[in-house]
C-alpha positions in Angstrom: -56.3 -8.4 -96.6 -56.9 -9.0 -93.0 -59.9 -11.6 -92.1 -62.2 -8.5 -90.9 -61.7 -6.9 -94.3 -62.6 -10.3 -96.1 -65.5 -10.3 -94.1 -66.8 -6.9 -94.1 -66.1 -7.0 -98.2 -68.9 -9.8 -98.7 -72.7 -8.7 -99.2 -74.6 -11.7 -97.2 -77.8 -13.2 -98.3 -80.7 -12.8 -96.4 -80.9 -15.6 -93.8 -84.2 -16.6 -95.2 -82.7 -17.4 -98.3 -80.3 -19.3 -96.5 -83.1 -21.2 -95.1 -85.1 -21.8 -98.2 -81.8 -23.3 -99.8 -82.0 -26.0 -96.8 -85.6 -26.6 -97.2 -86.8 -24.7 -94.2 -90.0 -22.8 -94.2 -90.1 -19.1 -93.0 -92.0 -19.9 -89.9 -89.4 -22.3 -89.1 -87.0 -19.2 -88.7 -86.5 -16.8 -85.7 -84.7 -13.9 -87.0 -81.7 -12.2 -85.2 -81.5 -9.4 -87.6 -80.9 -9.8 -91.2 -78.0 -12.2 -91.2 -78.8 -14.9 -88.6 -81.6 -16.8 -87.4 -82.3 -19.5 -84.9 -84.2 -22.7 -86.3 -87.2 -24.0 -84.4 -87.2 -27.4 -83.5 -90.5 -28.3 -85.2 -88.4 -28.1 -88.5 -86.7 -31.5 -87.3 -90.3 -32.8 -86.5 -91.4 -32.0 -89.9 -88.0 -33.1 -91.8 -87.8 -36.4 -89.6 -88.7 -38.8 -92.6 -86.0 -37.4 -94.9 -83.1 -39.6 -95.3 -79.8 -38.2 -93.8 -76.8 -37.0 -95.5 -73.3 -37.9 -95.3 -71.5 -37.2 -92.0 -68.1 -35.9 -92.3 -65.8 -35.1 -89.1 -63.1 -32.7 -89.3 -60.1 -33.1 -86.5 -56.6 -32.3 -86.6 -53.1 -33.3 -85.1 -51.4 -31.4 -82.0 -51.4 -27.8 -83.3 -49.3 -24.8 -82.8 -50.4 -22.3 -80.0 -51.3 -20.4 -83.4 -53.8 -22.9 -84.6 -53.5 -24.9 -88.2 -56.8 -23.8 -89.6 -58.7 -26.7 -88.7 -62.1 -24.2 -88.8 -60.8 -22.7 -91.9 -60.4 -26.0 -93.5 -64.0 -26.9 -92.4 -65.6 -24.0 -93.6 -63.5 -24.4 -97.0 -64.7 -28.2 -97.5 -68.4 -27.2 -97.1 -67.9 -24.6 -99.9 -65.7 -26.7 -101.9 -68.6 -29.7 -101.8 -71.0 -27.1 -102.8 -68.8 -25.9 -105.8 -68.9 -29.5 -106.7 -72.8 -29.6 -107.1 -73.5 -31.0 -103.5 -75.7 -29.6 -100.8 -73.3 -29.1 -98.0 -73.7 -27.4 -94.4 -70.9 -26.9 -92.1 -71.6 -27.1 -88.1 -69.4 -25.2 -85.8 -69.0 -24.6 -82.3 -69.4 -20.7 -81.1 -66.3 -19.1 -80.0 -65.5 -18.4 -76.6 -65.0 -14.8 -75.2 -62.0 -16.2 -73.3 -60.0 -17.0 -76.1 -61.4 -14.0 -78.1 -60.2 -11.6 -75.5 -57.4 -13.7 -74.7 -54.8 -15.5 -76.7 -56.4 -17.5 -79.8 -58.6 -14.8 -81.2 -61.9 -15.5 -82.9 -63.0 -18.7 -84.2 -64.9 -17.9 -87.4 -62.4 -19.3 -89.9 -60.3 -17.1 -91.7 -59.5 -15.4 -95.4 -61.8 -16.6 -97.6 -62.9 -19.1 -95.7 -65.2 -17.5 -93.0 -68.6 -17.8 -91.3 -70.4 -14.3 -91.0 -71.0 -11.9 -89.8 -67.6 -12.8 -87.8 -68.1 -9.9 -85.4 -71.2 -11.1 -84.1 -70.5 -14.7 -83.9 -67.2 -14.0 -82.3 -69.0 -11.7 -79.5 -72.6 -12.3 -78.2 -74.2 -13.8 -81.4 -77.8 -14.7 -80.0 -76.9 -15.0 -76.2 -76.7 -18.5 -75.7 -73.2 -18.6 -73.8 -74.7 -15.7 -71.6 -78.0 -18.3 -71.0 -75.8 -20.8 -70.1 -73.8 -18.8 -67.8 -77.1 -17.6 -66.3 -78.8 -20.8 -66.0 -75.4 -22.4 -64.3 -75.5 -19.5 -61.7 -78.7 -19.9 -60.9 -78.5 -23.5 -59.6 -75.3 -22.1 -57.8 -77.4 -19.3 -56.3 -80.1 -22.0 -55.3 -77.6 -24.2 -53.6 -76.1 -21.6 -51.4 -79.5 -20.5 -50.7 -80.4 -23.9 -49.4 -77.3 -24.0 -47.4 -78.3 -20.3 -45.9 -82.1 -21.5 -44.8 -80.9 -24.3 -43.1 -79.7 -27.3 -45.5 -82.7 -29.1 -45.0 -81.3 -31.8 -47.5 -78.2 -32.3 -45.3 -75.8 -31.6 -47.8 -72.1 -31.9 -46.5 -70.3 -28.5 -47.5 -66.9 -30.4 -48.3 -68.6 -32.4 -51.0 -70.1 -30.0 -52.9 -69.0 -30.2 -56.6 -71.0 -27.6 -58.4 -68.8 -24.2 -59.2 -70.1 -20.8 -60.6 -69.2 -20.2 -64.3 -67.9 -16.9 -66.1 -67.8 -16.5 -69.9 -64.4 -14.7 -69.7 -60.8 -15.9 -68.8 -59.7 -14.6 -65.1 -57.1 -17.0 -63.2 -58.1 -15.3 -60.0 -61.4 -17.1 -59.8 -59.7 -20.6 -59.8 -60.1 -21.4 -56.5 -61.5 -19.3 -53.3 -63.8 -19.3 -50.7 -67.4 -18.1 -50.4 -69.4 -17.3 -47.3 -72.7 -15.3 -46.3 -72.2 -11.5 -45.7 -72.7 -12.3 -41.7 -70.0 -14.9 -42.3 -72.3 -18.1 -42.4 -71.9 -20.8 -44.5 -68.3 -20.8 -45.5 -67.0 -23.3 -47.9 -64.5 -23.8 -50.6 -65.5 -22.3 -54.2 -64.5 -22.3 -57.9 -65.1 -20.7 -61.5 -65.1 -22.7 -64.4 -65.3 -20.9 -67.7 -68.8 -21.4 -69.1 -67.4 -23.6 -72.0 -66.5 -26.1 -69.4 -69.8 -25.9 -67.6 -72.0 -29.1 -67.6 -74.8 -26.7 -68.6 -72.9 -26.0 -71.7 -72.3 -29.9 -72.6 -76.0 -30.3 -71.6 -77.1 -27.8 -74.3 -74.9 -29.5 -76.7 -76.2 -33.1 -76.2 -79.9 -32.6 -75.5 -82.1 -34.1 -78.0 -85.3 -31.8 -77.5 -86.7 -29.9 -74.6 -87.8 -32.7 -72.7 -84.5 -34.0 -72.8 -83.1 -31.0 -72.0 -85.3 -30.8 -68.8 -84.5 -34.4 -67.9 -80.7 -33.6 -68.0 -80.7 -30.4 -66.2 -82.8 -32.3 -63.4 -79.8 -35.1 -63.1 -77.0 -32.6 -62.4 -75.3 -33.6 -59.5 -74.2 -31.0 -57.3 -73.4 -32.3 -54.1 -73.6 -35.7 -51.7 -75.0 -35.5 -48.3 -73.3 -36.4 -45.2 -74.2 -40.0 -45.6 -73.4 -40.0 -49.0 -76.6 -39.7 -51.1 -76.6 -37.8 -54.3 -78.3 -34.1 -54.3 -79.7 -33.0 -57.8 -80.9 -29.8 -59.5 -84.0 -31.2 -59.3 -83.8 -32.0 -55.5 -83.2 -28.2 -55.2 -86.2 -27.5 -57.3 -84.0 -25.5 -59.6 -84.1 -27.6 -62.9 -87.3 -25.8 -64.2 -86.0 -22.5 -64.1 -82.8 -23.5 -65.8 -84.5 -25.0 -68.5 -86.7 -21.8 -68.7 -83.3 -19.6 -69.0 -82.4 -22.0 -72.0 -85.4 -22.3 -73.9 -84.3 -20.1 -76.6 -80.7 -21.2 -76.4 -81.9 -24.7 -77.4 -82.7 -23.9 -80.8 -79.5 -23.7 -83.5 -78.1 -20.8 -85.1 -78.1 -20.4 -88.6 -75.7 -18.6 -90.6 -73.7 -18.9 -93.6 -70.2 -18.8 -95.2 -68.6 -15.8 -97.1 -69.7 -18.3 -100.3 -73.3 -18.3 -99.0 -73.2 -21.8 -98.0 -75.1 -22.7 -95.0 -73.3 -22.9 -91.6 -74.9 -23.9 -88.2 -73.0 -22.3 -85.0 -74.2 -23.4 -81.8 -73.1 -24.4 -78.5 -69.4 -24.2 -77.3 -67.9 -26.7 -75.3 -63.9 -26.5 -75.4 -62.3 -29.5 -76.7 -59.5 -30.0 -74.1 -61.7 -29.5 -70.8 -65.1 -30.4 -72.1 -66.5 -32.6 -75.1 -65.4 -30.1 -77.7 -68.1 -30.5 -80.3 -71.2 -28.6 -81.5 -74.6 -29.5 -80.9 -76.4 -32.9 -81.7 -79.6 -30.8 -82.8 -77.6 -28.7 -85.2 -76.4 -31.8 -86.8 -79.6 -33.6 -86.9 -81.3 -30.7 -88.8 -78.3 -30.3 -91.2 -78.1 -34.1 -91.8 -82.1 -33.9 -92.8 -81.5 -30.9 -95.3 -78.2 -31.6 -97.2 -75.9 -34.2 -98.8 -73.1 -33.6 -96.6 -72.7 -32.4 -93.2 -69.1 -31.0 -92.1 -68.6 -30.7 -88.5 -65.9 -29.7 -86.7 -64.3 -31.3 -83.2 -61.7 -29.2 -81.1 -58.2 -29.7 -81.1 -56.6 -32.8 -82.3 -58.0 -36.7 -82.8 -56.9 -37.6 -79.4 -59.4 -34.9 -78.0 -62.4 -33.6 -79.8 -62.7 -36.6 -82.0 -62.1 -39.0 -79.4 -65.0 -37.5 -77.7 -67.1 -37.2 -80.7 -66.7 -40.8 -81.5 -67.3 -42.0 -77.9 -69.5 -39.3 -76.6 -71.5 -37.4 -79.0 -72.2 -40.5 -81.4 -73.5 -42.6 -78.6 -75.8 -39.9 -77.8 -77.0 -39.0 -81.3 -76.8 -42.3 -82.6 -75.2 -40.9 -85.9 -72.7 -42.7 -87.5 -69.9 -40.7 -89.1 -68.9 -41.7 -93.1 -65.5 -40.1 -92.9 -63.3 -38.0 -91.1 -60.6 -35.3 -92.1 -57.4 -35.0 -90.3 -56.0 -31.3 -90.9 -51.9 -31.0 -90.9 -49.7 -28.4 -91.5 -45.9 -28.3 -92.4 -45.2 -25.6 -89.5 -47.1 -28.1 -86.8 -45.2 -31.1 -88.1 -41.9 -29.3 -88.1 -42.6 -28.3 -84.6 -43.4 -31.7 -83.6 -39.8 -32.6 -85.1 -38.0 -30.4 -83.5 -38.0 -27.4 -85.7 -38.6 -24.8 -83.2 -41.4 -22.9 -80.9 -44.2 -21.0 -81.9 -45.5 -18.3 -79.5 -48.5 -15.8 -80.3 -47.3 -12.3 -81.1 -43.7 -13.6 -81.8 -42.2 -14.1 -85.4 -42.1 -17.8 -86.3 -38.6 -19.3 -86.4 -37.3 -20.1 -89.7 -37.0 -23.9 -88.8 -41.0 -23.5 -88.7 -41.5 -21.5 -91.9 -38.7 -22.4 -94.4 -37.5 -25.8 -95.6 -36.7 -28.0 -92.8 -37.3 -31.5 -94.2 -35.4 -33.3 -91.3 -37.7 -31.7 -88.8 -40.8 -32.6 -91.3 -39.8 -36.3 -91.3 -39.4 -36.4 -87.7 -42.6 -34.5 -86.7 -44.8 -36.8 -89.3 -45.0 -39.3 -86.7 -47.5 -37.1 -85.0 -49.8 -37.4 -87.9 -49.4 -41.1 -88.2 -50.8 -41.5 -84.6 -53.9 -39.2 -85.4 -54.6 -41.4 -88.8 -54.4 -44.3 -86.5 -56.7 -42.8 -83.9 -59.1 -42.0 -86.8 -59.2 -45.5 -88.3 -59.3 -47.3 -84.8 -62.7 -46.3 -85.0 -63.4 -48.0 -88.0 -63.9 -44.6 -90.0 -61.8 -43.8 -93.1 -59.4 -41.0 -92.9 -58.6 -38.1 -95.3 -55.5 -36.0 -94.4 -56.1 -32.5 -95.4 -52.9 -30.4 -95.7 -53.3 -26.8 -94.9 -51.0 -25.1 -97.0 -49.6 -21.4 -96.4 -47.9 -19.3 -98.8 -44.4 -20.2 -99.2 -44.8 -23.7 -98.1 -42.1 -25.9 -100.2 -43.9 -27.9 -102.9 -41.7 -31.0 -102.3 -42.3 -30.8 -98.6 -46.1 -30.8 -99.4 -45.8 -33.8 -101.6 -43.5 -35.6 -99.1 -46.0 -35.1 -96.4 -48.9 -36.4 -98.7 -47.1 -39.5 -99.6 -46.2 -40.0 -95.9 -49.9 -39.7 -94.9 -51.1 -42.4 -97.6 -48.4 -44.7 -96.5 -49.7 -44.1 -93.1 -53.3 -45.4 -93.8 -55.1 -42.2 -95.0 -57.5 -43.4 -97.9 -56.3 -39.9 -99.3 -53.9 -36.8 -98.5 -54.7 -33.6 -100.3 -53.3 -30.0 -100.4 -55.6 -27.4 -99.5 -56.0 -23.6 -99.7 -58.8 -22.8 -98.2 -57.6 -19.4 -96.6 -56.2 -18.2 -99.8 -58.8 -19.6 -102.2 -62.2 -20.5 -100.2 -63.9 -23.0 -101.6 -61.8 -23.4 -104.9 -59.0 -24.0 -102.7 -60.9 -27.3 -101.5 -62.5 -28.7 -104.3 -60.0 -31.6 -104.6 -60.2 -32.3 -101.2 -64.1 -32.1 -101.2 -63.9 -34.9 -104.0 -61.5 -37.1 -102.0 -64.2 -36.6 -99.1 -66.7 -38.1 -101.2 -64.9 -41.2 -102.7 -63.8 -41.6 -98.9 -67.7 -41.7 -97.9 -68.5 -44.2 -100.6 -66.3 -46.5 -98.6 -67.8 -48.4 -95.8 -67.7 -47.2 -92.3 -67.6 -49.5 -89.8 -67.6 -47.1 -86.9 -67.2 -48.5 -83.4 -66.4 -47.1 -79.8 -63.2 -48.6 -78.3 -64.7 -49.7 -75.3 -68.3 -50.7 -74.1 -70.3 -49.0 -71.6 -69.9 -52.1 -69.1 -66.0 -51.4 -69.2 -64.8 -50.2 -65.2 -64.0 -46.5 -65.3 -60.3 -47.4 -64.8 -60.7 -49.6 -67.9 -62.2 -46.7 -70.1 -59.7 -44.2 -69.2 -56.6 -46.6 -69.7 -57.9 -47.5 -73.0 -58.1 -43.8 -74.3 -54.6 -43.1 -72.8 -53.0 -46.0 -74.5 -54.7 -46.3 -77.8 -55.5 -42.6 -78.4 -52.3 -41.2 -76.6 -50.0 -43.8 -77.1 -49.6 -44.1 -73.0 -47.7 -46.7 -71.5 -50.3 -46.6 -68.5 -52.1 -44.4 -66.2 -51.6 -43.1 -62.7 -54.3 -42.2 -60.2 -53.8 -39.6 -57.6 -55.6 -40.3 -54.1 -58.1 -38.0 -54.6 -59.3 -39.2 -58.3 -58.9 -43.0 -56.7 -61.5 -42.0 -54.0 -63.8 -40.1 -56.7 -63.7 -43.1 -59.0 -65.0 -45.5 -56.1 -67.8 -42.8 -55.5 -68.9 -42.5 -59.0 -69.1 -46.5 -59.3 -70.7 -46.7 -56.1 -73.6 -44.4 -57.1 -74.1 -46.0 -60.3 -72.4 -43.8 -63.0 -69.4 -46.4 -63.9 -71.5 -46.9 -66.9 -71.0 -43.4 -68.4 -68.3 -42.4 -71.3 -65.4 -40.5 -70.3 -64.6 -37.2 -71.0 -60.7 -36.6 -70.6 -59.3 -33.2 -70.1 -55.8 -32.8 -70.9 -53.6 -30.3 -72.7 -54.1 -30.4 -76.7 -50.3 -29.4 -77.3 -49.3 -33.0 -77.0 -50.5 -36.4 -77.6 -49.7 -36.7 -73.9 -50.5 -35.0 -70.7 -47.4 -33.1 -70.9 -47.4 -29.9 -73.7 -43.7 -30.2 -73.8 -43.6 -33.7 -75.2 -43.9 -33.3 -79.3 -43.9 -35.7 -82.0 -45.3 -39.2 -80.8 -43.7 -39.8 -77.3 -44.1 -43.1 -75.7 -43.4 -44.5 -72.6 -44.9 -41.9 -70.3 -47.5 -42.4 -67.7 -50.6 -40.3 -67.7 -51.7 -38.9 -64.4 -55.3 -38.3 -63.4 -55.8 -36.1 -60.7 -59.4 -35.4 -60.4 -62.6 -37.3 -61.6 -65.7 -35.4 -62.0 -69.6 -36.6 -62.3 -71.3 -34.8 -65.1 -74.5 -36.8 -64.2 -76.7 -34.5 -66.5 -74.3 -34.6 -69.3 -74.1 -38.0 -69.1 -70.0 -38.4 -68.6 -67.6 -38.6 -66.3 -64.6 -35.8 -66.7 -61.2 -37.4 -66.0 -58.7 -34.4 -65.4 -55.1 -34.9 -65.9 -52.5 -33.0 -63.7 -51.8 -29.3 -64.8 -55.3 -28.4 -66.3 -57.3 -25.4 -65.3 -60.8 -25.3 -65.9 -60.9 -21.6 -66.0 -57.9 -20.3 -68.2 -56.0 -17.0 -67.5 -55.0 -14.0 -69.9 -51.8 -13.9 -71.4 -49.3 -10.9 -71.0 -50.7 -9.5 -73.9 -54.3 -10.0 -74.5 -55.7 -9.8 -77.8 -58.7 -7.8 -76.3 -56.1 -4.9 -75.9 -56.5 -4.4 -79.8 -60.3 -4.8 -79.6 -62.3 -1.5 -79.9 -65.3 0.1 -81.1 -65.1 2.8 -84.3 -66.9 5.8 -82.7 -67.5 7.2 -86.0 -68.9 4.0 -87.9 -69.9 2.4 -84.6 -68.0 -1.1 -86.2 -66.1 -3.3 -84.1 -62.3 -3.2 -84.8 -59.4 -5.3 -84.0 -61.2 -8.4 -84.0 -58.9 -11.4 -85.4 
């Protein structure tokens, strides 16, 4: 049965019932139809004295282009915990329209481990992403309007750092020039996908309305001709931006196919942004549940590293355990068993028995286990099993994972079996949470920008060193001079490899990470270090997934979503 058919076969509970299970009051829910609602921030104020539940991060190895079921495993784990008698919640990012219509498809899980209603989540949900794009582009409009009307703040057009944003993938918008209709105020311009917008990052990291407003005001849009920063506050735009984001700040409450509560809120990409759902969703969930399962984008060297270094720094929440998701096919890919391409049949070397490739590829998993342990957090490996996976290879992987330092390694089948297929994983996570967690970041705030970048590159990626292009060197010096050197680093790099190079599979060594650019995200509170080859506006593939999506004129149902 297709994912969409499974999702449509379920009769969801009214969202008020889901909220009641969490201890939320009717007046704290803002319904969007019958099966989704926003949660008022007054709920967090009322629940602030409740003890927090256990905090579990789900991350993964470097995936194939097809994905390895990290979201499916996160959803399945929350359902498995509920089946074992625990109150559990899963917190996820909202899928981006770019991948939905592009190469990856939706992001609501799969099979019998989904969050529903899947079509609404994958498309507009409650309109948060559109509010982010509108808020972002309002600042762009204020900026160009300021230049048009005389540039009283003396902005240097060559040092404007604020792009425009759009929710869809369109490579034609990666670069260009803008100018007024009369040819005045020409300058270089750029679009980023909405999920790479600093406004999206701010929405995910804001702790309340006041914090949202402060962060928006701190956004650095440009430098003056004599090198002074110009902010959104100086352009008198931050208040209007906050007004556009008023409702978007409230987390979205939904449910899984088994009725487990799920928060789906904010959507920063894991490879070019900080890759985690909102701290507000987690904060409410932690006051309402025994266990909160939250997912970080891509592998441990990307989303999890940013979870530990950025999100936890802001929220003050300490993770109790982390789950590293792996599949035999991805491990075999990292061991040289063949390539995976969307829309093309998988080679036999990835789907059939291939002990040689598996043995080689397990080095990738070992690095990811070490990455989690480096932060002092117990690691559990979830081997997401597909139909036809050889039992002996699953058992070999399990033993190698434990030998590499995982506190447990469990075969899970959330896609085929839902929560039933993750009950053993749930028990392993409970035991891991009972262990002491000595969570600590890998670098102090006081470390230099280059020290922070090099710590991540060496310890998370296994790099031999870092090389800075001339532009990046100058931008690092500027960031330090302006007083932003104390901020954490958000690395932008490929998710396909531990390194910066997608062609380097397994556990590469001896490589040097090239940094081409450093961007100051003063409102979000981090510095984005961009590796060579990374684009902040993705492009569509030759056969976009959107070609298969349509509206059934008879029933009004959306078809073709995956």
